[in-house]
MARBA-3410 file (N, C-alpha, C, O; in Angstrom, 1 decimal):
246
-13.8,19.4,15.5,-12.7,18.5,16.1,-12.5,18.8,17.6,-12.5,18.0,18.4 ~ -12.3,20.1,17.9,-12.0,20.5,19.3,-13.2,20.2,20.1,-13.1,19.7,21.3 ~ -14.4,20.4,19.6,-15.6,20.1,20.4,-15.7,18.7,20.7,-16.0,18.3,21.9 ~ -15.4,17.8,19.8,-15.6,16.4,20.0,-14.4,15.9,21.0,-14.7,15.0,21.8 ~ -13.3,16.4,20.8,-12.1,16.0,21.7,-12.4,16.4,23.1,-12.1,15.7,24.0
-12.8,17.7,23.3,-13.0,18.2,24.7,-14.3,17.7,25.3,-14.4,17.6,26.5 ~ -15.3,17.3,24.5,-16.6,16.9,25.0,-17.4,18.1,25.5,-18.4,17.8,26.3 ~ -17.1,19.3,25.2,-17.8,20.5,25.7,-19.0,20.8,24.8,-18.9,20.6,23.6 ~ -20.1,21.3,25.4,-21.2,21.8,24.5,-20.6,23.0,23.7,-19.7,23.7,24.2 ~ -21.2,23.2,22.6,-20.6,24.2,21.6,-20.5,25.6,22.3,-19.5,26.3,22.1
-21.6,26.1,23.0,-21.6,27.4,23.6,-20.5,27.6,24.6,-19.8,28.6,24.7 ~ -20.3,26.5,25.5,-19.2,26.6,26.5,-17.9,26.6,25.8,-17.0,27.3,26.2 ~ -17.7,25.8,24.7,-16.4,25.8,24.0,-16.1,27.2,23.4,-15.0,27.6,23.5 ~ -17.1,27.8,22.8,-16.9,29.1,22.2,-16.5,30.2,23.3,-15.7,31.1,23.0 ~ -17.1,30.1,24.5,-16.7,31.0,25.6,-15.3,30.8,26.0,-14.5,31.8,26.1
-14.9,29.5,26.1,-13.5,29.2,26.5,-12.5,29.8,25.4,-11.5,30.4,25.7 ~ -12.8,29.5,24.2,-12.0,30.0,23.1,-11.9,31.5,23.0,-10.9,32.1,22.7 ~ -13.0,32.1,23.3,-13.1,33.6,23.3,-12.2,34.2,24.4,-11.5,35.2,24.1 ~ -12.2,33.5,25.5,-11.3,34.0,26.6,-9.8,33.9,26.2,-9.0,34.8,26.5 ~ -9.5,32.8,25.6,-8.1,32.5,25.2,-7.7,33.5,24.1,-6.5,34.0,24.1
-8.6,33.8,23.2,-8.3,34.9,22.2,-8.2,36.2,22.8,-7.2,37.0,22.4 ~ -9.0,36.6,23.7,-8.9,37.9,24.4,-7.6,38.0,25.2,-7.1,39.1,25.3 ~ -7.1,36.9,25.7,-5.9,36.9,26.4,-4.7,36.9,25.5,-3.5,36.9,25.9 ~ -5.0,36.8,24.2,-4.0,36.8,23.1,-3.1,35.6,23.2,-1.9,35.6,22.9 ~ -3.7,34.5,23.7,-2.9,33.2,23.7,-3.2,32.4,22.4,-2.3,31.7,21.9
-4.4,32.6,21.8,-4.8,32.0,20.6,-5.3,33.1,19.6,-5.7,34.2,20.0 ~ -5.2,32.7,18.3,-5.9,33.5,17.3,-6.6,32.5,16.4,-6.1,31.4,16.2 ~ -7.6,33.0,15.7,-8.3,32.1,14.8,-8.2,32.5,13.3,-8.1,33.7,13.0 ~ -8.3,31.5,12.5,-8.3,31.7,11.0,-9.6,31.1,10.5,-10.1,30.2,11.0 ~ -10.1,31.7,9.4,-11.3,31.2,8.8,-12.5,31.7,9.4,-12.5,32.5,10.4
-13.7,31.3,8.9,-15.0,31.7,9.4,-15.7,30.6,10.1,-15.7,29.4,9.6 ~ -16.2,30.8,11.3,-17.0,29.8,12.0,-18.1,29.2,11.2,-18.7,29.9,10.4 ~ -18.3,27.9,11.2,-17.7,26.9,12.1,-16.4,26.2,11.5,-16.0,25.2,12.1 ~ -15.8,26.8,10.5,-14.6,26.2,9.9,-13.4,26.9,10.4,-12.4,26.9,9.7 ~ -13.4,27.5,11.5,-12.3,28.2,12.1,-11.2,27.2,12.4,-11.4,26.1,12.8
-9.9,27.7,12.3,-8.8,27.0,12.8,-8.1,27.9,13.9,-7.9,29.1,13.7 ~ -7.8,27.2,15.0,-7.3,28.0,16.2,-5.8,27.6,16.3,-5.4,26.5,16.3 ~ -5.0,28.7,16.4,-3.6,28.6,16.5,-3.0,29.3,17.7,-3.4,30.4,18.0 ~ -2.0,28.7,18.3,-1.3,29.3,19.4,-0.5,30.5,18.8,0.1,30.4,17.8 ~ -0.6,31.6,19.5,0.1,32.9,19.1,1.6,32.7,19.1,2.3,33.2,18.3
2.1,32.0,20.2,3.5,31.8,20.3,3.8,30.3,20.5,3.1,29.6,21.2 ~ 4.8,29.8,19.8,5.2,28.4,19.9,5.5,28.0,21.4,5.3,26.9,21.8 ~ 6.2,29.0,22.1,6.5,28.7,23.5,5.3,28.4,24.4,5.4,27.6,25.2 ~ 4.2,29.2,24.1,3.0,28.9,24.9,2.5,27.5,24.6,2.1,26.8,25.6 ~ 2.5,27.1,23.4,2.1,25.7,23.0,3.0,24.7,23.8,2.5,23.7,24.3
4.3,24.9,23.8,5.2,24.0,24.5,4.9,23.9,26.0,4.9,22.8,26.5 ~ 4.6,25.1,26.6,4.3,25.1,28.0,3.1,24.3,28.3,3.0,23.6,29.3 ~ 2.0,24.6,27.5,0.8,23.9,27.7,0.9,22.4,27.5,0.5,21.6,28.4 ~ 1.6,22.0,26.5,1.8,20.5,26.2,2.7,19.9,27.3,2.4,18.8,27.8 ~ 3.7,20.7,27.8,4.5,20.2,28.9,3.8,20.0,30.2,4.2,19.2,31.1
2.7,20.7,30.4,1.9,20.6,31.6,1.0,19.4,31.7,0.4,19.1,32.8 ~ 0.8,18.8,30.6,-0.1,17.6,30.5,0.7,16.4,30.9,1.7,16.1,30.4 ~ 0.1,15.6,31.8,0.8,14.3,32.2,0.9,13.4,31.0,0.1,13.4,30.1 ~ 2.0,12.6,31.1,2.3,11.7,29.9,1.1,10.8,29.5,0.8,10.8,28.3 ~ 0.5,10.1,30.5,-0.5,9.2,30.1,-1.8,10.0,29.6,-2.4,9.5,28.7
-2.0,11.1,30.2,-3.1,11.9,29.7,-2.9,12.4,28.2,-3.8,12.4,27.4 ~ -1.6,12.8,28.0,-1.2,13.2,26.6,-1.4,12.1,25.6,-1.9,12.3,24.5 ~ -1.0,10.9,26.0,-1.2,9.7,25.1,-2.6,9.5,24.8,-3.0,9.3,23.6 ~ -3.5,9.6,25.8,-4.9,9.4,25.6,-5.5,10.5,24.7,-6.3,10.2,23.9 ~ -5.1,11.7,24.9,-5.6,12.8,24.0,-5.2,12.6,22.6,-6.0,12.8,21.7
-4.0,12.2,22.3,-3.6,11.9,20.9,-4.4,10.8,20.3,-4.8,10.8,19.2 ~ -4.7,9.8,21.1,-5.6,8.7,20.7,-7.0,9.2,20.3,-7.5,8.8,19.3 ~ -7.5,10.0,21.2,-8.9,10.5,21.0,-8.9,11.4,19.7,-9.8,11.3,18.9 ~ -7.9,12.3,19.6,-7.8,13.1,18.4,-7.7,12.3,17.1,-8.4,12.6,16.1 ~ -6.9,11.3,17.1,-6.8,10.4,15.9,-8.1,9.8,15.6,-8.5,9.8,14.4
-8.8,9.3,16.6,-10.1,8.6,16.4,-11.2,9.6,15.9,-11.9,9.3,15.0 ~ -11.1,10.8,16.4,-12.1,11.8,15.9,-11.8,12.3,14.5,-12.7,12.4,13.7 ~ -10.5,12.4,14.2,-10.2,12.8,12.8,-10.7,11.7,11.8,-11.2,12.0,10.8 ~ -10.5,10.4,12.2,-10.9,9.3,11.4,-12.5,9.4,11.1,-12.9,9.2,10.0 ~ -13.2,9.7,12.2,-14.7,9.8,12.1,-15.1,11.0,11.2,-16.0,11.0,10.4
-14.5,12.2,11.5,-14.9,13.5,10.9,-14.5,13.5,9.4,-15.3,14.1,8.6 ~ -13.4,13.0,9.1,-12.9,13.2,7.7,-12.8,11.9,6.9,-11.9,11.6,6.1 ~ -13.8,11.0,7.2,-13.7,9.7,6.5,-13.8,9.7,5.0,-13.2,8.9,4.3 ~ -14.4,10.8,4.5,-14.5,10.9,3.0,-13.2,11.5,2.4,-13.0,11.4,1.2 ~ -12.4,12.2,3.2,-11.2,12.8,2.7,-10.0,12.3,3.5,-9.0,13.1,3.8
-10.0,11.1,4.0,-9.0,10.6,4.9,-7.6,10.6,4.3,-6.6,10.7,5.1 ~ -7.5,10.5,3.0,-6.2,10.6,2.4,-5.4,11.8,2.6,-4.2,11.9,2.5 ~ -6.2,12.9,2.9,-5.5,14.2,3.2,-4.9,14.2,4.6,-4.2,15.2,4.9 ~ -5.2,13.2,5.4,-4.8,13.3,6.8,-3.9,12.1,7.3,-3.7,11.9,8.5 ~ -3.4,11.4,6.3,-2.6,10.2,6.7,-1.4,10.6,7.6,-1.1,10.0,8.6
-0.7,11.7,7.2,0.5,12.1,7.9,0.1,12.6,9.3,0.8,12.3,10.3 ~ -1.0,13.4,9.5,-1.4,13.8,10.8,-1.8,12.7,11.7,-1.5,12.6,12.9 ~ -2.5,11.7,11.1,-3.0,10.6,11.8,-1.8,9.7,12.3,-1.8,9.2,13.4 ~ -0.8,9.6,11.5,0.4,8.9,11.9,1.0,9.6,13.1,1.3,8.9,14.1 ~ 1.1,10.9,13.1,1.7,11.6,14.2,0.9,11.4,15.5,1.6,11.3,16.5
-0.4,11.4,15.4,-1.2,11.3,16.7,-1.1,9.8,17.2,-1.0,9.6,18.4 ~ -1.1,8.9,16.3,-1.1,7.5,16.8,0.3,7.0,17.3,0.3,6.2,18.2 ~ 1.3,7.6,16.7,2.6,7.2,17.2,2.8,7.9,18.6,3.5,7.3,19.4 ~ 2.3,9.1,18.7,2.4,9.8,20.0,1.5,9.1,21.1,1.9,9.1,22.3 ~ 0.5,8.4,20.7,-0.4,7.7,21.6,0.1,6.3,21.9,-0.4,5.5,22.7
1.2,5.9,21.1,1.8,4.6,21.2,0.8,3.5,20.7,0.9,2.3,21.2 ~ -0.1,3.9,19.8,-0.9,2.9,19.1,-0.1,2.5,17.9,-0.4,3.0,16.8 ~ 0.8,1.6,18.0,1.8,1.3,17.0,1.1,0.6,15.8,1.6,0.7,14.7 ~ 0.0,-0.1,16.0,-0.7,-0.8,14.9,-1.2,0.2,14.0,-1.0,0.1,12.7 ~ -2.0,1.2,14.5,-2.5,2.2,13.6,-1.5,3.1,13.1,-1.6,3.6,11.9
-0.4,3.4,13.9,0.7,4.3,13.4,1.3,3.6,12.2,1.7,4.3,11.2 ~ 1.5,2.3,12.2,2.2,1.6,11.1,1.3,1.6,9.9,1.8,1.8,8.8 ~ 0.0,1.5,10.1,-0.9,1.5,8.9,-0.9,2.9,8.2,-0.9,3.0,7.0 ~ -1.0,4.0,9.0,-1.0,5.3,8.4,0.3,5.7,7.9,0.4,6.5,6.9 ~ 1.4,5.2,8.5,2.7,5.4,7.9,2.9,4.8,6.6,3.4,5.3,5.6
2.3,3.6,6.4,2.3,2.8,5.2,1.5,3.6,4.1,2.0,3.8,3.0 ~ 0.4,4.1,4.5,-0.5,4.9,3.5,0.2,6.2,3.1,0.1,6.6,2.0 ~ 0.8,6.8,4.1,1.5,8.1,3.8,2.7,7.9,2.9,2.9,8.7,2.0 ~ 3.4,6.7,3.0,4.5,6.4,2.1,4.0,6.1,0.7,4.6,6.6,-0.2 ~ 2.9,5.4,0.6,2.3,5.1,-0.7,1.9,6.4,-1.4,2.1,6.6,-2.6
1.3,7.3,-0.6,0.9,8.6,-1.1,2.1,9.4,-1.6,2.1,10.0,-2.7 ~ 3.2,9.4,-0.9,4.4,10.1,-1.3,5.0,9.5,-2.5,5.5,10.2,-3.4 ~ 4.9,8.1,-2.6,5.5,7.5,-3.8,4.7,7.9,-5.1,5.3,8.2,-6.1 ~ 3.4,8.0,-5.0,2.6,8.4,-6.1,2.9,9.8,-6.5,2.8,10.2,-7.7 ~ 3.4,10.7,-5.6,3.8,12.0,-5.9,5.3,12.1,-6.3,5.8,13.2,-6.5
5.9,10.9,-6.5,7.3,10.8,-6.8,8.2,11.4,-5.8,9.3,11.8,-6.1 ~ 7.8,11.5,-4.6,8.6,12.0,-3.5,9.2,10.8,-2.7,8.7,10.4,-1.6 ~ 10.2,10.2,-3.3,10.7,8.9,-2.8,11.4,9.0,-1.5,11.4,8.1,-0.7 ~ 12.0,10.1,-1.2,12.7,10.3,0.1,11.6,10.3,1.2,11.9,9.7,2.3 ~ 10.5,11.0,1.0,9.4,10.9,2.0,8.8,9.5,2.1,8.5,9.0,3.2
8.7,8.8,1.0,8.2,7.5,1.0,9.1,6.6,1.8,8.6,5.7,2.6 ~ 10.4,6.7,1.6,11.4,5.9,2.3,11.3,6.2,3.9,11.3,5.3,4.6 ~ 11.2,7.5,4.2,11.1,7.8,5.7,9.8,7.2,6.3,9.9,6.7,7.4 ~ 8.7,7.3,5.6,7.5,6.7,6.2,7.5,5.2,6.2,7.0,4.5,7.1 ~ 8.2,4.5,5.2,8.3,3.1,5.3,9.2,2.7,6.4,8.9,1.7,7.1
10.3,3.4,6.7,11.1,3.1,7.9,10.3,3.3,9.2,10.5,2.5,10.1 ~ 9.5,4.3,9.2,8.7,4.5,10.4,7.7,3.4,10.6,7.4,2.9,11.8 ~ 7.1,2.9,9.5,6.2,1.7,9.6,6.9,0.5,10.2,6.3,-0.2,11.0 ~ 8.1,0.3,9.7,8.9,-0.9,10.2,9.2,-0.8,11.7,9.0,-1.7,12.4 ~ 9.5,0.4,12.1,9.8,0.7,13.5,8.6,0.4,14.4,8.7,-0.2,15.4
7.4,0.8,13.9,6.2,0.6,14.6,5.9,-0.9,14.7,5.5,-1.4,15.8 ~ 6.0,-1.6,13.6,5.7,-3.0,13.5,6.6,-3.9,14.4,6.2,-4.9,15.0 ~ 7.8,-3.4,14.5,8.8,-4.1,15.4,8.5,-4.0,16.9,9.0,-4.8,17.7 ~ 7.6,-3.1,17.2,7.2,-2.9,18.6,6.0,-3.7,19.0,5.6,-3.7,20.2 ~ 5.4,-4.3,18.0,4.2,-5.1,18.3,4.5,-6.6,18.6,5.6,-7.0,18.2
3.6,-7.3,19.2,3.9,-8.8,19.4,4.1,-9.4,18.1,3.3,-9.2,17.1 ~ 5.1,-10.3,18.0,5.4,-10.9,16.7,4.6,-12.1,16.3,5.1,-13.2,16.4 ~ 3.4,-11.9,16.0,2.5,-12.9,15.5,2.8,-13.2,14.0,3.5,-12.4,13.4 ~ 2.2,-14.2,13.4,2.3,-14.4,12.0,1.9,-13.2,11.2,2.5,-12.9,10.2 ~ 0.7,-12.7,11.6,0.2,-11.5,10.9,1.1,-10.3,10.9,1.4,-9.7,9.9
1.7,-10.1,12.1,2.6,-8.9,12.3,3.9,-9.2,11.5,4.4,-8.3,10.9 ~ 4.4,-10.4,11.5,5.6,-10.8,10.7,5.4,-10.5,9.2,6.3,-10.1,8.5 ~ 4.2,-10.9,8.7,3.9,-10.7,7.3,3.8,-9.2,7.0,4.2,-8.8,5.9 ~ 3.3,-8.4,7.9,3.2,-7.0,7.7,4.6,-6.4,7.7,4.9,-5.5,6.9 ~ 5.5,-6.9,8.5,6.9,-6.5,8.6,7.6,-6.8,7.2,8.4,-6.0,6.7
7.3,-8.0,6.7,7.8,-8.4,5.4,7.3,-7.4,4.3,8.1,-7.0,3.5 ~ 6.0,-7.1,4.4,5.4,-6.2,3.4,6.1,-4.8,3.5,6.5,-4.2,2.5 ~ 6.3,-4.3,4.7,6.9,-3.0,4.9,8.4,-3.0,4.4,8.8,-2.0,3.8 ~ 9.1,-4.0,4.7,10.5,-4.0,4.3,10.7,-4.2,2.8,11.6,-3.6,2.2 ~ 9.8,-5.0,2.2,9.9,-5.1,0.7,9.4,-3.8,0.0,9.9,-3.5,-1.0
8.4,-3.1,0.7,8.0,-1.8,0.1,9.1,-0.8,0.2,9.3,-0.1,-0.8 ~ 9.8,-0.8,1.3,11.0,0.1,1.4,12.1,-0.3,0.4,12.6,0.6,-0.2 ~ 12.3,-1.6,0.2,13.3,-2.0,-0.8,12.9,-1.5,-2.2,13.7,-1.2,-3.0 ~ 11.6,-1.6,-2.5,11.1,-1.2,-3.8,11.3,0.3,-4.0,11.7,0.7,-5.1 ~ 11.1,1.1,-3.0,11.4,2.6,-3.1,12.9,2.8,-3.4,13.3,3.6,-4.2
13.8,2.0,-2.7,15.2,2.1,-3.0,15.6,1.7,-4.4,16.4,2.3,-5.0 ~ 14.9,0.6,-4.8,15.2,0.1,-6.2,14.9,1.2,-7.2,15.5,1.4,-8.2 ~ 13.8,1.9,-7.0,13.4,3.0,-7.9,14.4,4.1,-8.0,14.5,4.8,-9.0 ~ 15.3,4.2,-7.0,16.4,5.2,-7.0,17.7,4.5,-7.3,18.8,5.2,-7.3 ~ 17.7,3.2,-7.7,19.0,2.5,-7.9,19.9,2.4,-6.7,21.1,2.4,-6.9
19.3,2.4,-5.6,20.1,2.3,-4.3,20.1,0.8,-3.9,19.4,0.4,-3.0 ~ 21.0,0.0,-4.6,21.0,-1.4,-4.4,21.5,-1.9,-3.0,20.9,-2.8,-2.5 ~ 22.4,-1.2,-2.5,22.9,-1.6,-1.2,21.9,-1.3,-0.1,21.7,-2.2,0.8 ~ 21.2,-0.2,-0.2,20.1,0.1,0.8,18.9,-0.8,0.6,18.3,-1.3,1.6 ~ 18.6,-1.2,-0.6,17.5,-2.1,-0.9,17.8,-3.5,-0.2,17.0,-4.1,0.4
19.1,-3.9,-0.4,19.4,-5.2,0.2,19.4,-5.2,1.7,18.9,-6.1,2.4 ~ 19.9,-4.1,2.3,19.8,-3.9,3.7,18.4,-3.9,4.3,18.1,-4.4,5.4 ~ 17.5,-3.4,3.4,16.0,-3.4,3.9,15.5,-4.8,4.0,14.7,-5.1,4.9 ~ 15.8,-5.7,3.0,15.2,-7.0,3.0,16.1,-8.1,3.8,15.6,-9.1,4.1 ~ 17.3,-7.8,4.1,18.2,-8.7,4.7,17.6,-9.4,6.0,17.8,-10.6,6.2
16.9,-8.6,6.9,16.4,-9.2,8.1,15.2,-10.2,7.9,14.9,-11.0,8.7 ~ 14.6,-10.2,6.7,13.4,-11.0,6.5,13.5,-12.0,5.3,12.5,-12.6,5.0 ~ 14.7,-12.2,4.8,14.9,-13.2,3.7,14.5,-14.6,4.2,13.7,-15.2,3.6 ~ 15.1,-15.0,5.3,14.9,-16.3,5.8,13.4,-16.5,6.2,12.8,-17.5,6.0 ~ 12.9,-15.5,6.9,11.5,-15.5,7.4,10.5,-15.7,6.3,9.6,-16.5,6.4
10.7,-14.9,5.2,9.8,-15.0,4.1,9.8,-16.3,3.4,8.7,-16.8,3.0 ~ 11.0,-17.0,3.4,11.0,-18.3,2.8,10.5,-19.4,3.7,9.8,-20.3,3.3 ~ 10.7,-19.2,5.0,10.1,-20.1,6.0,8.6,-20.1,6.0,7.9,-21.1,6.0 ~ 8.0,-18.9,5.9,6.6,-18.7,5.8,6.0,-19.0,4.4,4.8,-19.0,4.2 ~ 7.0,-19.2,3.4,6.6,-19.4,2.0,5.7,-18.2,1.6,4.6,-18.5,0.9
6.1,-17.0,1.9,5.3,-15.8,1.6,5.5,-15.4,0.2,6.2,-14.4,-0.1 ~ 4.9,-16.1,-0.7,5.2,-16.0,-2.2,4.8,-14.6,-2.7,5.3,-14.2,-3.8 ~ 3.9,-14.0,-2.0,3.5,-12.6,-2.5,4.6,-11.7,-2.5,4.7,-10.8,-3.3 ~ 5.6,-11.8,-1.5,6.7,-10.9,-1.4,8.1,-11.5,-1.8,9.0,-10.8,-1.9 ~ 8.1,-12.8,-2.0,9.4,-13.4,-2.4,10.0,-12.8,-3.7,11.2,-12.7,-3.8
9.1,-12.5,-4.7,9.7,-11.9,-6.0,10.5,-10.7,-5.8,11.6,-10.5,-6.3 ~ 10.0,-9.7,-5.0,10.7,-8.5,-4.8,12.0,-8.7,-4.0,13.0,-8.1,-4.2 ~ 11.9,-9.7,-3.0,13.1,-10.0,-2.3,14.2,-10.6,-3.2,15.4,-10.2,-3.1 ~ 13.8,-11.5,-4.1,14.8,-12.1,-5.0,15.3,-11.1,-6.0,16.5,-11.1,-6.4 ~ 14.4,-10.2,-6.4,14.9,-9.1,-7.3,15.9,-8.2,-6.6,16.9,-7.9,-7.3
15.7,-7.9,-5.4,16.7,-7.1,-4.6,18.0,-7.8,-4.5,19.1,-7.2,-4.7 ~ 17.9,-9.1,-4.2,19.2,-9.9,-4.0,19.9,-10.0,-5.4,21.1,-10.0,-5.5 ~ 19.1,-10.2,-6.5,19.7,-10.3,-7.8,20.4,-9.0,-8.3,21.5,-9.0,-8.8 ~ 19.7,-7.9,-8.0,20.3,-6.6,-8.5,21.6,-6.3,-7.6,22.5,-5.7,-8.2 ~ 21.5,-6.7,-6.4,22.7,-6.5,-5.5,23.9,-7.3,-6.0,25.0,-6.9,-6.1
23.6,-8.6,-6.4,24.6,-9.5,-6.9,25.2,-8.9,-8.2,26.4,-9.0,-8.4 ~ 24.3,-8.3,-9.0,24.8,-7.8,-10.3,25.6,-6.6,-10.2,26.7,-6.5,-10.6 ~ 25.0,-5.5,-9.5,25.6,-4.2,-9.6,26.7,-4.0,-8.5,27.6,-3.2,-8.7 ~ 26.6,-4.7,-7.4,27.5,-4.5,-6.3,28.6,-5.6,-6.3,29.8,-5.3,-6.3 ~ 28.2,-6.8,-6.3,29.1,-7.9,-6.3,29.7,-8.3,-7.7,30.7,-9.0,-7.8
29.0,-7.9,-8.7,29.3,-8.2,-10.1,29.4,-9.7,-10.3,30.2,-10.2,-11.0 ~ 28.4,-10.4,-9.7,28.3,-11.9,-9.8,27.1,-12.2,-10.6,26.0,-12.3,-10.1 ~ 27.3,-12.3,-11.9,26.1,-12.4,-12.8,25.4,-13.8,-12.7,24.2,-13.9,-12.8 ~ 26.2,-14.8,-12.4,25.6,-16.1,-12.2,24.6,-16.1,-11.0,23.5,-16.6,-11.2 ~ 25.0,-15.5,-9.9,24.1,-15.4,-8.8,22.9,-14.4,-9.1,21.8,-14.7,-8.7
23.2,-13.4,-9.9,22.1,-12.4,-10.2,21.1,-13.1,-11.1,19.9,-12.9,-10.8 ~ 21.5,-13.9,-12.1,20.5,-14.6,-12.9,19.7,-15.6,-12.0,18.5,-15.8,-12.2 ~ 20.4,-16.3,-11.1,19.7,-17.2,-10.2,18.5,-16.6,-9.5,17.4,-17.1,-9.5 ~ 18.8,-15.4,-8.8,17.8,-14.7,-8.0,16.7,-14.1,-8.9,15.5,-14.2,-8.6 ~ 17.1,-13.4,-10.0,16.2,-12.7,-10.9,15.2,-13.7,-11.6,14.1,-13.4,-11.8
15.7,-14.8,-12.0,14.9,-15.8,-12.6,13.9,-16.4,-11.7,12.7,-16.7,-12.0 ~ 14.3,-16.6,-10.4,13.3,-17.0,-9.4,12.2,-16.0,-9.2,11.0,-16.3,-9.1 ~ 12.7,-14.7,-9.2,11.7,-13.6,-9.0,10.7,-13.6,-10.2,9.5,-13.4,-10.0 ~ 11.2,-13.8,-11.4,10.4,-13.8,-12.6,9.4,-14.9,-12.5,8.2,-14.8,-12.8 ~ 9.9,-16.1,-12.2,9.0,-17.3,-12.2,7.9,-17.2,-11.2,6.7,-17.5,-11.5
8.2,-16.8,-9.9,7.2,-16.7,-8.9,6.2,-15.6,-9.2,5.0,-15.7,-8.9 ~ 6.7,-14.5,-9.8,5.8,-13.4,-10.2,4.8,-13.8,-11.1,3.6,-13.5,-11.0 ~ 5.2,-14.6,-12.1,4.2,-15.2,-13.1,3.2,-16.1,-12.4,2.0,-16.1,-12.6 ~ 3.7,-16.9,-11.4,2.9,-17.9,-10.8,1.8,-17.2,-9.9,0.7,-17.7,-9.8 ~ 2.2,-16.1,-9.2,1.3,-15.4,-8.3,0.5,-14.3,-9.0,-0.3,-13.6,-8.4
0.8,-14.1,-10.3,0.2,-13.1,-11.1,0.3,-11.7,-10.6,-0.7,-11.0,-10.4 ~ 1.5,-11.4,-10.2,1.8,-10.0,-9.7,2.5,-9.2,-10.7,3.7,-9.4,-11.0 ~ 1.8,-8.3,-11.3,2.3,-7.5,-12.4,3.5,-6.6,-12.0,4.4,-6.4,-12.8 ~ 3.4,-6.0,-10.8,4.4,-5.1,-10.4,5.7,-5.8,-10.2,6.8,-5.4,-10.7 ~ 5.7,-6.9,-9.5,6.9,-7.7,-9.3,7.4,-8.3,-10.6,8.7,-8.3,-10.8
6.5,-8.6,-11.5,6.9,-9.2,-12.8,7.7,-8.1,-13.6,8.6,-8.3,-14.3 ~ 7.2,-6.8,-13.5,7.8,-5.7,-14.2,9.2,-5.5,-13.7,10.2,-5.4,-14.5 ~ 9.4,-5.5,-12.4,10.7,-5.3,-11.8,11.7,-6.4,-12.2,12.8,-6.2,-12.7 ~ 11.2,-7.7,-12.1,12.0,-8.8,-12.5,12.4,-8.8,-14.0,13.6,-9.0,-14.3 ~ 11.4,-8.5,-14.8,11.7,-8.5,-16.3,12.7,-7.4,-16.6,13.6,-7.6,-17.4
12.5,-6.2,-16.0,13.3,-5.0,-16.3,14.8,-5.3,-16.0,15.7,-5.1,-16.8 ~ 15.0,-5.8,-14.7,16.4,-6.1,-14.3,17.0,-7.3,-15.0,18.2,-7.3,-15.2 ~ 16.2,-8.3,-15.3,16.7,-9.4,-16.1,17.1,-9.0,-17.5,18.1,-9.4,-18.1 ~ 16.3,-8.1,-18.1,16.6,-7.5,-19.4,18.0,-6.8,-19.4,18.8,-7.0,-20.3 ~ 18.2,-6.0,-18.4,19.5,-5.3,-18.3,20.6,-6.3,-18.1,21.7,-6.2,-18.7
20.4,-7.3,-17.1,21.5,-8.2,-16.8,21.9,-9.0,-18.0,23.1,-9.2,-18.3 ~ 20.9,-9.6,-18.7,21.2,-10.4,-19.9,21.9,-9.6,-21.0,22.8,-10.1,-21.6 ~ 21.4,-8.4,-21.2,22.0,-7.5,-22.2,23.5,-7.2,-21.9,24.4,-7.2,-22.7 ~ 23.7,-6.8,-20.6,25.1,-6.5,-20.2,26.0,-7.7,-20.3,27.2,-7.6,-20.3 ~ 25.4,-8.9,-20.2,26.2,-10.2,-20.4,26.2,-10.6,-21.8,26.6,-11.7,-22.2
25.9,-9.6,-22.7,25.9,-9.9,-24.2,24.9,-10.9,-24.7,25.1,-11.5,-25.8 ~ 23.9,-11.2,-23.9,22.8,-12.1,-24.3,21.7,-11.2,-24.8,20.6,-11.1,-24.1 ~ 21.9,-10.6,-26.0,20.9,-9.6,-26.4,19.5,-10.1,-26.7,18.6,-9.4,-26.5 ~ 19.5,-11.3,-27.3,18.1,-11.9,-27.7,17.3,-12.1,-26.4,16.1,-11.8,-26.3 ~ 18.0,-12.7,-25.4,17.3,-12.9,-24.1,16.9,-11.6,-23.4,15.8,-11.5,-22.9
17.8,-10.6,-23.5,17.6,-9.3,-22.9,16.4,-8.7,-23.6,15.5,-8.1,-22.9 ~ 16.3,-8.8,-24.9,15.2,-8.2,-25.6,13.9,-8.8,-25.3,12.8,-8.2,-25.2 ~ 13.9,-10.2,-25.1,12.7,-10.9,-24.7,12.2,-10.4,-23.4,11.0,-10.2,-23.2 ~ 13.0,-10.2,-22.4,12.6,-9.7,-21.1,12.1,-8.3,-21.2,11.1,-7.9,-20.5 ~ 12.7,-7.5,-22.0,12.2,-6.1,-22.2,10.8,-6.0,-22.8,10.0,-5.3,-22.4
10.7,-6.9,-23.8,9.3,-7.0,-24.4,8.3,-7.4,-23.4,7.1,-7.6,-23.8
END
């Protein structure tokens, strides 16, 4: 990685690294060529980073991200978080948004929902800095509904509604049926649990259920069915509730 980023021939690179180790600025772990080089003191690292001009620093982060993508293509999932860090530092917001999304999904699979939420929020922040084309707007809808889904998994209905509130009208204007079910599910659960408006809850949840079936989205259908089952049961409509649970 260091060799590709610096562009130095291997022997020259080893000489430079050896000088830095002899000066006790760096130390290495592992066995060559799988060595990892670490600054001996965090302050030294801060001074070195602070001495690099801002534009040069951005370029270096971009190069490092690109090299990691090339070197670790077969194990890229292990590097989502690091790649996000480099691309956000390089202000490549498109790639930063993509790796933030992937890091969030990875955290969700590990049931680390707080980490998933943080990465989803970072993805949204990155997407909002890009030109607002139809493609970017749909990615923003994806990111916000993904964030809302993480909140729903924790029964955080107010936060889930706040996540989708900025894109409700946009998703309907674009007729983005892929994401409308989760949006309506969020609005329905908020109506039920926060506003205690069952009529409105049924209205939204049944829309979510209907569109999920039409677009054949099993995940959205599960959410809609689950919350409809609860809502109908709490409204003493036990047969309907049972039907949705089944």
